MOPAC internal coordinates of N, CA, C and O (Angstrom, degrees):
PM7 1SCF
backbone

  N    0.0000 0     0.00 0     0.00 0    0    0    0
  C    1.3867 1     0.00 0     0.00 0    1    0    0
  C    1.5593 1   108.25 1     0.00 0    2    1    0
  O    1.2310 1   121.25 1   -49.02 1    3    2    1
  N    1.2573 1   115.21 1   130.98 1    3    2    1
  C    1.4392 1   124.53 1   176.71 1    5    3    2
  C    1.5417 1   112.85 1   -99.53 1    6    5    3
  O    1.2310 1   121.50 1   -71.00 1    7    6    5
  N    1.3964 1   114.74 1   109.00 1    7    6    5
  C    1.3452 1   120.39 1  -175.83 1    9    7    6
  C    1.5842 1   115.95 1   -51.06 1   10    9    7
  O    1.2310 1   126.32 1   135.38 1   11   10    9
  N    1.3993 1   105.46 1   -44.62 1   11   10    9
  C    1.5169 1   111.90 1   179.44 1   13   11   10
  C    1.5447 1   116.06 1   -58.81 1   14   13   11
  O    1.2310 1   120.65 1   149.47 1   15   14   13
  N    1.2530 1   116.37 1   -30.53 1   15   14   13
  C    1.4570 1   120.64 1  -176.59 1   17   15   14
  C    1.5993 1   114.79 1   -91.97 1   18   17   15
  O    1.2310 1   121.82 1   169.68 1   19   18   17
  N    1.2708 1   114.12 1   -10.32 1   19   18   17
  C    1.4641 1   121.18 1   175.50 1   21   19   18
  C    1.5353 1   115.27 1   -77.78 1   22   21   19
  O    1.2310 1   120.09 1   -44.39 1   23   22   21
  N    1.2164 1   117.43 1   135.61 1   23   22   21
  C    1.5000 1   119.90 1   176.90 1   25   23   22
  C    1.4896 1   108.75 1  -111.80 1   26   25   23
  O    1.2310 1   118.52 1  -147.39 1   27   26   25
  N    1.2874 1   120.42 1    32.61 1   27   26   25
  C    1.5153 1   124.35 1   171.48 1   29   27   26
  C    1.4834 1   115.50 1   -55.94 1   30   29   27
  O    1.2310 1   122.57 1   135.67 1   31   30   29
  N    1.4114 1   112.68 1   -44.33 1   31   30   29
  C    1.4028 1   115.19 1  -178.66 1   33   31   30
  C    1.4990 1   116.43 1   -57.31 1   34   33   31
  O    1.2310 1   120.78 1   141.35 1   35   34   33
  N    1.2615 1   116.10 1   -38.65 1   35   34   33
  C    1.3864 1   120.44 1   174.65 1   37   35   34
  C    1.5177 1   115.53 1   -73.27 1   38   37   35
  O    1.2310 1   123.32 1   141.09 1   39   38   37
  N    1.3722 1   111.25 1   -38.91 1   39   38   37
  C    1.4666 1   115.17 1   179.21 1   41   39   38
  C    1.4609 1   115.28 1   -59.95 1   42   41   39
  O    1.2310 1   120.26 1   145.75 1   43   42   41
  N    1.3384 1   117.11 1   -34.25 1   43   42   41
  C    1.4248 1   121.58 1  -176.11 1   45   43   42
  C    1.5454 1   112.35 1   -83.13 1   46   45   43
  O    1.2310 1   119.29 1   175.89 1   47   46   45
  N    1.3663 1   118.96 1    -4.11 1   47   46   45
  C    1.4576 1   125.05 1   170.36 1   49   47   46
  C    1.4524 1   113.11 1   -92.46 1   50   49   47
  O    1.2310 1   119.02 1   173.60 1   51   50   49
  N    1.2994 1   119.48 1    -6.40 1   51   50   49
  C    1.4446 1   122.37 1   177.68 1   53   51   50
  C    1.6310 1   109.95 1   -70.42 1   54   53   51
  O    1.2310 1   122.07 1   -32.32 1   55   54   53
  N    1.2950 1   113.64 1   147.68 1   55   54   53
  C    1.4012 1   124.35 1   168.37 1   57   55   54
  C    1.5512 1   105.44 1   -69.08 1   58   57   55
  O    1.2310 1   122.12 1   -34.45 1   59   58   57
  N    1.3199 1   113.54 1   145.55 1   59   58   57
  C    1.4802 1   115.07 1  -179.85 1   61   59   58
  C    1.4944 1   117.07 1   -61.24 1   62   61   59
  O    1.2310 1   123.82 1   147.99 1   63   62   61
  N    1.4119 1   110.28 1   -32.01 1   63   62   61
  C    1.4913 1   116.52 1   179.79 1   65   63   62
  C    1.5481 1   111.24 1   -70.67 1   66   65   63
  O    1.2310 1   119.62 1   163.88 1   67   66   65
  N    1.3109 1   118.33 1   -16.12 1   67   66   65
  C    1.5085 1   119.36 1   179.74 1   69   67   66
  C    1.4233 1   116.67 1   -99.78 1   70   69   67
  O    1.2310 1   120.38 1   175.21 1   71   70   69
  N    1.3814 1   116.87 1    -4.79 1   71   70   69
  C    1.5311 1   120.20 1  -177.20 1   73   71   70
  C    1.5399 1   113.59 1   -55.60 1   74   73   71
  O    1.2310 1   121.65 1   128.05 1   75   74   73
  N    1.2790 1   114.45 1   -51.95 1   75   74   73
  C    1.5264 1   118.55 1  -175.55 1   77   75   74
  C    1.5191 1   108.73 1   -61.34 1   78   77   75
  O    1.2310 1   120.80 1   135.98 1   79   78   77
  N    1.3333 1   116.08 1   -44.02 1   79   78   77
  C    1.4645 1   122.26 1  -177.29 1   81   79   78
  C    1.4965 1   111.26 1   -58.36 1   82   81   79
  O    1.2310 1   121.93 1   131.47 1   83   82   81
  N    1.3849 1   113.92 1   -48.53 1   83   82   81
  C    1.4922 1   124.05 1  -177.92 1   85   83   82
  C    1.6292 1   104.11 1   -61.72 1   86   85   83
  O    1.2310 1   121.86 1   126.32 1   87   86   85
  N    1.2594 1   114.04 1   -53.68 1   87   86   85
  C    1.5201 1   117.10 1  -173.41 1   89   87   86
  C    1.5314 1   109.26 1   -58.41 1   90   89   87
  O    1.2310 1   118.22 1   136.44 1   91   90   89
  N    1.4219 1   120.99 1   -43.56 1   91   90   89
  C    1.4390 1   121.40 1   174.61 1   93   91   90
  C    1.5233 1   112.73 1   -54.80 1   94   93   91
  O    1.2310 1   122.56 1   130.77 1   95   94   93
  N    1.3847 1   112.71 1   -49.23 1   95   94   93
  C    1.4021 1   116.72 1  -175.49 1   97   95   94
  C    1.4833 1   114.79 1   -61.40 1   98   97   95
  O    1.2310 1   121.30 1   135.09 1   99   98   97
  N    1.3619 1   115.12 1   -44.91 1   99   98   97
  C    1.4647 1   118.77 1   178.02 1  101   99   98
  C    1.5261 1   112.96 1   -63.80 1  102  101   99
  O    1.2310 1   120.73 1   140.30 1  103  102  101
  N    1.3514 1   116.22 1   -39.70 1  103  102  101
  C    1.4717 1   121.52 1   177.00 1  105  103  102
  C    1.5612 1   112.83 1   -60.39 1  106  105  103
  O    1.2310 1   123.74 1   139.78 1  107  106  105
  N    1.3082 1   110.43 1   -40.22 1  107  106  105
  C    1.5416 1   115.77 1   178.56 1  109  107  106
  C    1.4865 1   109.27 1   -68.17 1  110  109  107
  O    1.2310 1   119.62 1   137.97 1  111  110  109
  N    1.2424 1   118.33 1   -42.03 1  111  110  109
  C    1.5332 1   122.13 1  -178.08 1  113  111  110
  C    1.5586 1   111.41 1   -64.72 1  114  113  111
  O    1.2310 1   122.45 1   143.14 1  115  114  113
  N    1.3668 1   112.92 1   -36.86 1  115  114  113
  C    1.5137 1   118.65 1  -173.97 1  117  115  114
  C    1.4704 1   109.09 1   -92.64 1  118  117  115
  O    1.2310 1   117.89 1   164.40 1  119  118  117
  N    1.3244 1   121.63 1   -15.60 1  119  118  117
  C    1.3774 1   124.16 1  -178.68 1  121  119  118
  C    1.5930 1   113.98 1    75.76 1  122  121  119
  O    1.2310 1   122.39 1  -153.97 1  123  122  121
  N    1.3385 1   113.03 1    26.03 1  123  122  121
  C    1.5183 1   118.39 1   178.42 1  125  123  122
  C    1.5115 1   106.02 1   -89.96 1  126  125  123
  O    1.2310 1   122.02 1   -34.88 1  127  126  125
  N    1.2634 1   113.74 1   145.12 1  127  126  125
  C    1.5629 1   117.01 1  -179.65 1  129  127  126
  C    1.5006 1   111.57 1  -121.13 1  130  129  127
  O    1.2310 1   118.16 1   171.26 1  131  130  129
  N    1.3385 1   121.12 1    -8.74 1  131  130  129
  C    1.3999 1   119.17 1  -176.78 1  133  131  130
  C    1.6425 1   107.51 1  -116.27 1  134  133  131
  O    1.2310 1   123.86 1   -23.82 1  135  134  133
  N    1.2816 1   110.21 1   156.18 1  135  134  133
  C    1.4786 1   118.04 1   178.83 1  137  135  134
  C    1.4979 1   108.96 1   -63.38 1  138  137  135
  O    1.2310 1   119.57 1   138.64 1  139  138  137
  N    1.3548 1   118.43 1   -41.36 1  139  138  137
  C    1.4765 1   123.52 1   179.17 1  141  139  138
  C    1.5539 1   111.76 1   -59.83 1  142  141  139
  O    1.2310 1   121.11 1   133.27 1  143  142  141
  N    1.2797 1   115.49 1   -46.73 1  143  142  141
  C    1.4487 1   120.26 1   178.40 1  145  143  142
  C    1.6107 1   109.99 1   -55.90 1  146  145  143
  O    1.2310 1   123.42 1   133.52 1  147  146  145
  N    1.3543 1   111.05 1   -46.48 1  147  146  145
  C    1.5252 1   114.56 1   176.63 1  149  147  146
  C    1.4986 1   113.57 1   -58.75 1  150  149  147
  O    1.2310 1   120.67 1   133.04 1  151  150  149
  N    1.3686 1   116.33 1   -46.96 1  151  150  149
  C    1.4573 1   121.63 1  -175.80 1  153  151  150
  C    1.5592 1   108.07 1   -64.79 1  154  153  151
  O    1.2310 1   119.34 1   142.37 1  155  154  153
  N    1.3345 1   118.87 1   -37.63 1  155  154  153
  C    1.4331 1   116.28 1   174.92 1  157  155  154
  C    1.5196 1   116.97 1   -61.59 1  158  157  155
  O    1.2310 1   122.63 1   146.66 1  159  158  157
  N    1.3403 1   112.57 1   -33.34 1  159  158  157
  C    1.5540 1   116.14 1   173.81 1  161  159  158
  C    1.4915 1   109.24 1   -72.81 1  162  161  159
  O    1.2310 1   118.79 1   136.93 1  163  162  161
  N    1.3733 1   119.92 1   -43.07 1  163  162  161
  C    1.4250 1   123.31 1  -179.52 1  165  163  162
  C    1.5486 1   109.39 1   -56.22 1  166  165  163
  O    1.2310 1   119.79 1   135.16 1  167  166  165
  N    1.2047 1   118.01 1   -44.84 1  167  166  165
  C    1.5164 1   127.11 1  -175.59 1  169  167  166
  C    1.5045 1   114.72 1   -82.35 1  170  169  167
  O    1.2310 1   120.01 1   169.32 1  171  170  169
  N    1.3741 1   117.58 1   -10.68 1  171  170  169
  C    1.4229 1   118.06 1   179.14 1  173  171  170
  C    1.5560 1   114.86 1    85.91 1  174  173  171
  O    1.2310 1   122.38 1  -169.39 1  175  174  173
  N    1.3256 1   113.05 1    10.61 1  175  174  173
  C    1.4296 1   115.86 1  -178.09 1  177  175  174
  C    1.5341 1   108.07 1   -73.40 1  178  177  175
  O    1.2310 1   122.26 1   137.56 1  179  178  177
  N    1.3276 1   113.28 1   -42.44 1  179  178  177
  C    1.4911 1   119.16 1   176.04 1  181  179  178
  C    1.4785 1   112.40 1   -98.00 1  182  181  179
  O    1.2310 1   118.42 1   -60.76 1  183  182  181
  N    1.1993 1   120.62 1   119.24 1  183  182  181
  C    1.5297 1   118.76 1   179.55 1  185  183  182
  C    1.4083 1   111.77 1   -85.37 1  186  185  183
  O    1.2310 1   122.42 1   -43.89 1  187  186  185
  N    1.3862 1   112.97 1   136.11 1  187  186  185
  C    1.4723 1   120.06 1  -177.48 1  189  187  186
  C    1.5673 1   107.99 1   -92.06 1  190  189  187
  O    1.2310 1   123.52 1   -14.87 1  191  190  189
  N    1.2934 1   110.86 1   165.13 1  191  190  189
  C    1.4911 1   120.91 1   176.63 1  193  191  190
  C    1.6259 1   106.34 1   -78.89 1  194  193  191
  O    1.2310 1   121.32 1   -16.93 1  195  194  193
  N    1.2402 1   115.09 1   163.07 1  195  194  193
  C    1.5379 1   118.71 1   177.83 1  197  195  194
  C    1.5664 1   111.38 1   -56.51 1  198  197  195
  O    1.2310 1   120.33 1   140.49 1  199  198  197
  N    1.2967 1   116.98 1   -39.51 1  199  198  197
  C    1.4564 1   123.33 1   173.98 1  201  199  198
  C    1.5496 1   109.97 1   -60.90 1  202  201  199
  O    1.2310 1   119.75 1   135.16 1  203  202  201
  N    1.2873 1   118.08 1   -44.84 1  203  202  201
  C    1.4192 1   118.51 1   178.31 1  205  203  202
  C    1.5198 1   115.08 1   -66.66 1  206  205  203
  O    1.2310 1   121.42 1   140.78 1  207  206  205
  N    1.3134 1   114.88 1   -39.22 1  207  206  205
  C    1.4437 1   117.98 1   173.01 1  209  207  206
  C    1.5157 1   116.91 1   -60.91 1  210  209  207
  O    1.2310 1   121.77 1   142.85 1  211  210  209
  N    1.2940 1   114.22 1   -37.15 1  211  210  209
  C    1.5173 1   122.25 1   174.29 1  213  211  210
  C    1.5614 1   105.18 1   -64.90 1  214  213  211
  O    1.2310 1   119.34 1   133.20 1  215  214  213
  N    1.2251 1   118.86 1   -46.80 1  215  214  213
  C    1.4411 1   117.00 1  -175.68 1  217  215  214
  C    1.6107 1   111.61 1   -62.64 1  218  217  215
  O    1.2310 1   121.66 1   141.07 1  219  218  217
  N    1.3479 1   114.43 1   -38.93 1  219  218  217
  C    1.4820 1   116.86 1   174.70 1  221  219  218
  C    1.4891 1   109.32 1   -64.07 1  222  221  219
  O    1.2310 1   117.28 1   136.74 1  223  222  221
  N    1.2796 1   122.78 1   -43.26 1  223  222  221
  C    1.4574 1   124.87 1   179.42 1  225  223  222
  C    1.5257 1   112.42 1   -58.29 1  226  225  223
  O    1.2310 1   121.39 1   139.07 1  227  226  225
  N    1.4063 1   114.94 1   -40.93 1  227  226  225
  C    1.3966 1   119.58 1   177.07 1  229  227  226
  C    1.5216 1   111.80 1   -64.88 1  230  229  227
  O    1.2310 1   117.66 1   137.55 1  231  230  229
  N    1.3008 1   122.06 1   -42.45 1  231  230  229
  C    1.4884 1   121.10 1   175.91 1  233  231  230
  C    1.4787 1   111.25 1   -59.72 1  234  233  231
  O    1.2310 1   118.81 1   136.38 1  235  234  233
  N    1.3075 1   119.87 1   -43.62 1  235  234  233
  C    1.5033 1   122.32 1  -177.12 1  237  235  234
  C    1.5227 1   106.91 1   -69.11 1  238  237  235
  O    1.2310 1   118.49 1   145.09 1  239  238  237
  N    1.2390 1   120.48 1   -34.91 1  239  238  237
  C    1.5011 1   127.38 1  -179.49 1  241  239  238
  C    1.5071 1   109.13 1   -60.19 1  242  241  239
  O    1.2310 1   120.96 1   148.24 1  243  242  241
  N    1.2939 1   115.77 1   -31.76 1  243  242  241
  C    1.5555 1   119.71 1   179.61 1  245  243  242
  C    1.5589 1   110.85 1   -67.62 1  246  245  243
  O    1.2310 1   122.19 1   159.88 1  247  246  245
  N    1.2969 1   113.40 1   -20.12 1  247  246  245
  C    1.4958 1   121.74 1  -178.33 1  249  247  246
  C    1.5123 1   111.56 1  -105.63 1  250  249  247
  O    1.2310 1   120.07 1  -172.74 1  251  250  249
  N    1.3296 1   117.47 1     7.26 1  251  250  249
  C    1.5034 1   122.85 1   177.31 1  253  251  250
  C    1.5047 1   110.25 1    76.64 1  254  253  251
  O    1.2310 1   116.78 1  -157.33 1  255  254  253
  N    1.3786 1   123.72 1    22.67 1  255  254  253
  C    1.4164 1   125.47 1   178.11 1  257  255  254
  C    1.4854 1   109.85 1  -109.46 1  258  257  255
  O    1.2310 1   120.75 1   -61.51 1  259  258  257
  N    1.2762 1   116.17 1   118.49 1  259  258  257
  C    1.5584 1   119.99 1  -177.68 1  261  259  258
  C    1.5065 1   114.01 1  -111.81 1  262  261  259
  O    1.2310 1   118.78 1   156.36 1  263  262  261
  N    1.3551 1   119.94 1   -23.64 1  263  262  261
  C    1.3940 1   122.22 1  -179.19 1  265  263  262
  C    1.5090 1   107.15 1  -101.08 1  266  265  263
  O    1.2310 1   120.55 1   -86.73 1  267  266  265
  N    1.2696 1   116.55 1    93.27 1  267  266  265
  C    1.4645 1   118.75 1  -170.49 1  269  267  266
  C    1.5493 1   115.38 1  -115.14 1  270  269  267
  O    1.2310 1   120.62 1   158.23 1  271  270  269
  N    1.3103 1   116.42 1   -21.77 1  271  270  269
  C    1.4808 1   120.68 1  -170.17 1  273  271  270
  C    1.5327 1   113.54 1   -84.82 1  274  273  271
  O    1.2310 1   119.34 1   -48.86 1  275  274  273
  N    1.2556 1   118.86 1   131.14 1  275  274  273
  C    1.4840 1   124.13 1   178.75 1  277  275  274
  C    1.4938 1   110.65 1   124.86 1  278  277  275
  O    1.2310 1   121.95 1    -5.93 1  279  278  277
  N    1.3516 1   113.88 1   174.07 1  279  278  277
  C    1.4894 1   118.21 1   178.39 1  281  279  278
  C    1.4809 1   111.03 1  -104.43 1  282  281  279
  O    1.2310 1   121.04 1   -14.09 1  283  282  281
  N    1.2744 1   115.62 1   165.91 1  283  282  281
  C    1.4146 1   120.93 1   179.78 1  285  283  282
  C    1.5440 1   110.34 1  -106.70 1  286  285  283
  O    1.2310 1   120.10 1   180.00 1  287  286  285

């Protein structure tokens, strides 16, 4: 697992009521369709492109979370 590519830090800052929304938005932006593909991204197993990392940052920014990269 690459800590730099994991967005666990941001994920654990989400309010519980926003989790499903954020997951759906990130999956739509990345084009992932399975929960496992999403979890691989969340945990940094699959490294994203710079454009994908920017898309993830924009989704979290909608919820006021700016420090998202790294593991907890």
